[in-house]
C-alpha positions, 0 to 999 in steps of 0.5 A: 970415938966410933963413926956411929957415934960420932953420927948420933951426936951430929944428928943431934946436932943438926936435929936442934939447927933443923928446929930452930931453923923451922920452929924458932921464931920468924919475923914475919906472920902469915897465917892466912897461908895455911888451911885449917888442918895444915899437911893433914888438909886433904884439900891441902894436898889436890889443890893445885895452887900449893903446888905452884906457889912458893919459889923454887929456891924455898922447895931445894932450900929444904931439900938440901937442910934435910940431905945431911939427916939423911946421910947422918942416919944412914951411917947411924942405924947401919947401910942394912937398915937404910930404909929404919934412916928414911922411916926416922927422916919422915917421921921428924920432917912430920913432927916438924909439920904438925909442930907447927899447925898452931904457930901464928908465924909457921906454915904447916905445908905439904912442899914442905913434907916432900921437899924435907923428904927427898932431902932425907932420900938422896942424903941416905942414897949418897950415904949408902953409896959412898959406904959401898965404895969406902970398905972402911966406911962400910964395915964402920956403917953396918 
């Protein structure tokens, strides 16, 4: 199995894990914490409390959750199309936030969208750097 195919399998498996973690059932319910349109609410993006609430641990966890996805996407689409890996990752995190809108036990939050995007960008950057340093990986990721 080629490295690219292995990365595709990893993406499918990891995306399933992300879906379970972000869209699966949770033991709590906090509908009062979400703005009416979640990430589509301009007021939520500009409200200072959006960026001051939550914990650093939660933000870092969201960054770390999307880091492997960004790295796997670079291997799958090739280092020359790193920008496509970034777009796919942003689309995935946006899809999650949109899917959370009608859910009673999930919150569509701009901080999550930003943290997940940062994680994907870090993953893309790390994979691209590694591919440039390792000739065999670079050839496989082209």
